[in-house]
Structure formats: C-alpha cells, structure tokens
C-alpha positions in Angstrom: 12.5 25.3 -0.8 11.2 24.7 2.6 8.4 25.7 3.4 8.2 26.2 7.2 4.8 24.6 10.3 3.3 23.4 6.5 -0.2 21.8 7.2 -1.0 18.1 6.1 -4.1 17.1 6.2 -4.2 17.7 2.3 -0.9 15.2 2.1 -2.4 12.2 3.9 -5.4 10.3 3.1 -6.5 9.4 6.2 -7.5 13.9 5.8 -5.6 13.8 9.8 -5.0 17.6 10.7 -1.3 17.8 11.1 1.2 20.3 10.1 5.5 19.1 10.0 8.4 21.9 11.0 9.5 22.2 7.3 8.1 20.7 4.5 10.1 20.6 0.5 8.8 19.2 -2.4 11.5 18.0 -5.5 11.3 16.8 -9.3 14.8 15.7 -9.7 16.8 13.4 -8.4 19.4 16.2 -8.6 17.2 18.7 -6.5 16.4 15.5 -3.8 20.8 14.7 -3.4 20.8 19.1 -2.9 18.1 19.3 -0.7 19.4 16.3 1.5 22.9 18.0 1.9 21.8 21.0 2.9 22.1 21.7 7.2 18.1 21.7 7.9 18.1 18.2 6.3 21.3 16.8 7.8 19.8 17.9 11.5 15.7 17.3 11.0 14.0 13.6 11.0 13.0 13.1 7.6 10.1 11.8 6.3 9.3 10.7 2.9 5.7 11.7 1.8 4.5 9.9 -1.6 0.8 10.0 -2.2 0.2 9.8 1.7 -2.2 6.9 1.5 -0.8 4.1 4.1 0.3 6.1 7.3 -1.3 7.8 10.2 0.1 10.7 11.7 -0.1 10.5 14.8 1.0 13.9 15.9 2.9 16.8 14.6 6.4 15.9 12.6 8.4 17.6 14.5 11.1 17.6 10.9 11.4 17.4 7.0 8.7 16.3 5.3 10.1 15.7 1.4 7.5 15.5 -1.4 9.1 13.2 -4.2 6.8 14.7 -7.6 9.9 12.4 -9.9 7.6 12.3 -12.9 8.4 9.9 -16.8 7.8 6.2 -18.0 10.3 5.0 -20.1 10.5 1.5 -22.1 13.9 0.2 -20.8 14.1 -2.8 -23.1 11.4 -4.4 -25.1 11.8 -8.3 -26.8 8.7 -10.1 -28.5 7.4 -11.0 -25.6 8.6 -9.4 -22.4 9.0 -5.4 -21.6 11.0 -3.5 -18.9 9.2 -0.9 -18.1 10.9 2.0 -15.6 8.2 4.5 -13.6 9.7 7.7 -11.5 8.7 7.4 -8.0 6.2 10.3 -8.1 4.0 8.6 -10.9 0.7 7.6 -9.5 0.2 4.2 -9.3 -3.1 3.5 -10.6 -2.7 6.1 -13.1 0.9 3.7 -13.8 -1.1 0.3 -14.9 -3.3 1.9 -16.6 -0.5 3.3 -18.6 1.1 0.1 -19.0 -2.0 -2.1 -20.1 -2.6 0.7 -22.7 0.5 0.0 -24.1 -0.1 -3.8 -24.2 2.1 -5.1 -20.6 0.7 -7.8 -18.1 1.1 -8.3 -14.9 -0.1 -5.5 -13.0 -3.6 -5.4 -13.8 -4.6 -7.1 -10.6 -3.4 -4.0 -8.6 -5.4 -1.6 -10.3 -6.5 1.7 -7.7 -4.3 1.2 -5.2 -3.7 4.6 -4.0 -0.3 6.1 -3.5 2.8 6.6 -5.6 4.8 3.8 -7.8 8.2 5.7 -5.4 6.1 3.5 -2.1 4.8 1.2 -4.0 8.1 -1.2 -3.4 8.5 -0.2 0.2 5.7 -3.0 1.9 5.7 -4.7 -1.6 2.1 -3.5 -2.0 -0.4 -6.4 -3.6 -3.9 -7.1 -3.8 -6.2 -10.5 -5.7 -3.4 -12.7 -5.6 -0.7 -10.8 -7.2 2.3 -8.7 -5.7 5.0 -5.9 -6.7 7.6 -8.8 -5.9 5.9 -11.0 -9.2 6.9 -8.5 -11.6 9.6 -6.7 -9.9 12.9 -6.3 -11.9 14.4 -3.4 -9.8 14.9 0.5 -8.7 16.9 2.9 -7.7 17.1 4.6 -4.7 18.9 7.8 -2.9 21.0 7.3 0.2 19.0 9.8 3.0 23.1 10.5 4.7 25.3 11.1 1.8 23.1 11.6 -1.7 24.5 8.8 -3.0 22.5 6.7 -5.5 22.2 2.8 -5.5 20.6 0.4 -7.6 18.7 -2.2 -5.7 17.8 -6.4 -7.8 15.0 -8.0 -6.2 16.8 -9.7 -3.9 18.1 -7.2 -2.7 14.6 -5.9 -1.9 14.0 -9.2 0.7 10.2 -8.9 -0.7 7.7 -10.2 2.0 4.4 -9.9 2.6 3.3 -6.1 3.2 7.0 -6.3 3.7 10.3 -5.9 2.0 14.1 -3.9 4.0 12.9 -1.2 3.5 10.8 -1.6 6.1 13.4 -3.4 8.1 17.1 -3.6 8.2 17.2 -0.4 5.8 14.3 1.6 7.3 14.6 5.4 7.2 18.0 4.7 5.3 17.2 5.3 1.4 14.6 6.9 -0.4 13.2 5.5 -3.5 14.2 7.7 -7.1 12.5 5.4 -9.9 11.6 1.3 -9.7 11.3 -1.1 -12.9 9.1 -3.7 -14.0 9.6 -6.8 -16.6 6.1 -7.1 -18.0 4.4 -9.5 -20.5 3.2 -9.0 -23.6 0.7 -12.3 -23.4 -1.9 -11.9 -21.4 -1.8 -14.3 -18.6 -4.7 -13.7 -16.1 -5.0 -14.3 -12.8 -8.5 -15.1 -11.3 -7.6 -17.3 -8.2 -9.4 -15.1 -5.9 -13.1 -15.4 -6.2 -14.2 -11.8 -6.4 -12.8 -11.6 -9.4 -14.3 -14.7 -11.1 -17.5 -14.2 -9.4 -17.4 -10.0 -11.1 -16.9 -11.7 -14.4 -19.5 -13.8 -14.0 -21.6 -11.2 -13.3 -20.8 -9.1 -16.5 -21.4 -12.3 -18.3 -17.2 -12.0 -20.0 -16.6 -15.6 -20.3 -12.8 -15.0 -21.9 -11.2 -12.4 -19.8 -8.7 -10.3 -21.3 -6.3 -8.4 -18.7 -8.0 -4.8 -19.6 -11.5 -6.7 -18.0 -9.7 -8.7 -14.9 -8.3 -4.4 -14.0 -12.3 -3.5 -14.3 -13.4 -5.8 -12.8 -10.9 -5.6 -10.0 -12.0 -1.5 -10.0 -15.5 -2.4 -10.1 -14.9 -4.5 -6.5 -13.0 -1.8 -4.5 -15.0 0.8 -5.9 -17.9 -1.5 -3.9 -16.2 -2.7 -1.1 -13.5 0.5 -0.4 -14.0 4.2 0.7 -12.8 7.2 -1.9 -10.3 9.3 0.2 -11.6 12.6 -1.3 -15.0 11.4 0.3 -14.5 9.9 3.7 -10.4 9.5 5.0 -9.0 6.5 5.2 -5.8 4.4 4.7 -7.0 1.3 2.9 -6.5 -2.0 4.4 -5.8 -1.1 7.9 -4.3 -4.5 9.4 -2.2 -7.4 7.7 -4.2 -10.4 7.1 -2.6 -12.8 10.4 -0.9 -15.5 8.9 -1.2 -18.7 11.5 0.4 -22.5 11.8 -2.0 -25.1 9.9 -2.8 -26.9 13.6 -4.1 -23.7 14.9 -5.9 -23.1 11.8 -7.9 -26.5 11.9 -8.7 -25.7 15.7 -10.4 -22.3 14.6 -11.8 -23.7 11.7 -13.7 -26.4 13.9 -15.0 -23.7 16.3 -15.5 -21.3 13.4 -16.5 -23.6 10.1 -17.3 -20.2 7.8 -13.5 -18.9 8.8 -12.6 -17.2 5.6 -9.1 -18.2 4.9 -6.6 -19.0 2.1 -4.2 -22.0 2.5 -0.1 -21.5 1.6 2.8 -23.5 1.9 2.8 -24.9 5.7 0.6 -22.0 6.5 -3.1 -20.8 6.8 -3.8 -16.5 5.6 -7.1 -16.0 7.3 -8.7 -12.4 5.8 -8.5 -10.6 8.7 -11.6 -8.2 7.8 -13.4 -11.1 8.7 -12.6 -11.6 11.9 -13.1 -7.9 13.0 -16.7 -8.5 11.3 -17.1 -11.7 13.9 -16.2 -9.0 16.5 -19.0 -6.9 16.2 -16.8 -3.7 14.8 -18.2 -3.3 11.4 -19.7 0.0 10.5 -20.0 0.8 14.3 -18.0 3.6 15.4 -15.5 5.0 17.9 -14.7 8.5 19.0 -14.4 10.1 15.8 -13.1 7.1 14.0 -14.6 4.1 13.0 -15.3 0.8 10.6 -16.0 1.3 7.5 -19.2 -0.6 6.8 -18.8 -2.3 3.4 -15.1 -3.7 4.9 -13.7 -4.1 8.1 -10.5 -4.3 7.3 -10.8 -0.3 7.2 -10.8 1.9 9.3 -11.8 5.6 8.7 -12.4 9.6 9.8 -15.9 9.8 11.0 -15.0 13.8 10.5 -11.6 15.3 12.7 -10.1 12.4 13.6 -7.0 13.0 15.0 -4.1 10.3 15.2 -4.8 9.4 18.4 -8.4 8.1 17.6 -8.0 6.0 14.9 -5.2 4.4 17.3 -7.2 3.8 19.9 -10.1 2.2 17.6 -7.4 -0.3 16.5 -5.9 -1.1 19.5 -9.1 -1.7 21.1 -10.0 -4.1 17.6 -7.0 -6.0 18.2 -7.5 -6.5 22.0 -11.3 -8.1 21.0 -10.2 -10.1 18.1 -7.3 -11.6 20.2 -10.0 -12.3 22.9 -12.0 -13.9 20.6 -9.7 -15.7 18.1 -6.6 -15.8 19.8 -4.8 -14.1 16.7 -3.0 -11.3 16.9 -3.8 -8.3 14.5 -0.7 -6.1 13.0 -1.2 -2.7 11.8 -1.0 -2.3 8.1 -0.8 1.4 7.7 2.9 3.1 8.7 2.4 5.1 12.6 4.0 8.5 12.3 
C-alpha cells in the first residue's frame, strides 16, 4: 500500500525534486478510510496531493503523501433548465469542464484549462475571467482525516472567499475531499466582463458566442499567456491579485494612470502581474527560478530549481512591489 522514499518531481507541476517518506494512492473512499486507520497514517503528517499544480515543495516531506485517484462523473438531478453533476476528486478539472460543455451543461466554461483536479478546486475556490467555483457550487463530500467519518458540506459551510475556503482556514488539514457537486445550467449565459475574452472572440470574428466558443477563447488565451507545465515547470498564477481600499487606489491611480484594476463593491482589485511587471521582473531570472516572459504573474523553474529558489524569487518580488506601490502581494501557491 505504501511506497517508501517516493519521488515527487513528476507529481508537482513546478517539477521540483523532492521525496516523501511514504506515498499511497487510493481509488475509492473505502480505501482512503482504511488507509487513514493505519498506524502509518495516524502517526505521520499527511499531505494530500492531487494534480500538484498549486504547491511549492520547499523540502523533502517527512510524512505520508496521499494521492486520491477517485474517478467518475454522474448526473444526480436534472430539470428542464439545470442539472446537478457530481464529479470524483481525482477527475482532471479541465477534462471535467469539457465533459460538461459537451453535454450542454454550462457555467464552468470560463474555468477551462485550469490545471489540477476536481477535488482540489474547492480548496481555494479557483477562479478565472470573472467566474469562481462558488458561482456553480452545489456541495461536496469529504472525509475526516482523524476518524475516517464522512461529512457533507453545503455552499455556506465552505465559506468561500477570493481564492479561499474554510479548508484553507478553520478546517485546514482536517478533511480530504472525495466528491464535488455542481449545479449547472442548460441555458447558456455568457460572461464576458473580462476584456480578454471579448477581444479574443472579436479576433475570431465570433459575434454571437456560445459557451463552447467562450471555452475555446479562454483556452487560446491561457495557452498564449501561460507556460505548459509539461515543458517548463510552474504553478500557474503564483500571487493573488491584491484587493485594496478605494482611497488607496485613487492615490495610486494618480501616480500611475495606466494601473490595471478591477473595481469591486467597496474596494479595488489590482492586477498583480501588472505590478510585478512595473518593477522590472517580467522575464527575469534569479538563480534557477524566473518570471515568465509572457505573464509576470507566473514564476517558473528554469531548470533544477529547488523550492527555496522559487521562494527566494517570490520574496524578492514581494519586497520590490511593496517598496514601489505600498501593496503587499500574497502568495497563492501552497508552500509545503
């Protein structure tokens, strides 16, 4: 059941070389519950690793890595205008989104090509181009690490925030998500508030876009802006877009008229990539780590980078952005 001294380089999209003391793959909830009841699981730190697309391995992991490989997608409820779909934690997120689109179930198209698994998606309320998991979320099932008990979570239970959830806060490291449910619409509702999508559709001469057109546009944009982890190690967007008070934004906008920002109810969300680019880091390298030349929000492994190389670059960027703009960047990736 356990693999000892297991290599993790192929299990994290940064391609950082590190090992775990033990590793186990599980394909069913029953297997996972049985595993959690073993002496090894009860006496060692646990790390749940899905697609490994949002982590930085800063060192070898002196514990047990659990890789949920649950598979399966099923329709739980269907009406004239909507469906409730349940997907297993081990399903590839992008493949799941495309499966939904192929069946005429809409709402997740703006989240196409986000790396990772279905089970990891609610952990940080993944989002892109004006859509977040919480917008279509119906519920999830998770297993208590300490006891193996199964608990259901509603939308309210998950306490979703910007790239945040209860699983990163009050319930951090207490549950392992096994299945996630989404309520999707059969009636297309196009969300184009982020200009990149509208511009891409115009470029493609699509006047009346369908959800599939939106998904294709998102895929094209992401492929153009973001590096393929199979070719260059990265974890996607490394920093959160900072949210600041309106008054602070007004002062910054006066000093930097071309600042990229997205107004919200009482605050303003800034484009972290723009801030990083203004400090001159875009395309630059520090040691074995670097900033992607097409998108400053993405840190990359130039080859042979360790976790400390990535973190040294990240902390240097944070320092420079704070010094220039008075804005603190928060790391989105999980540091292990």
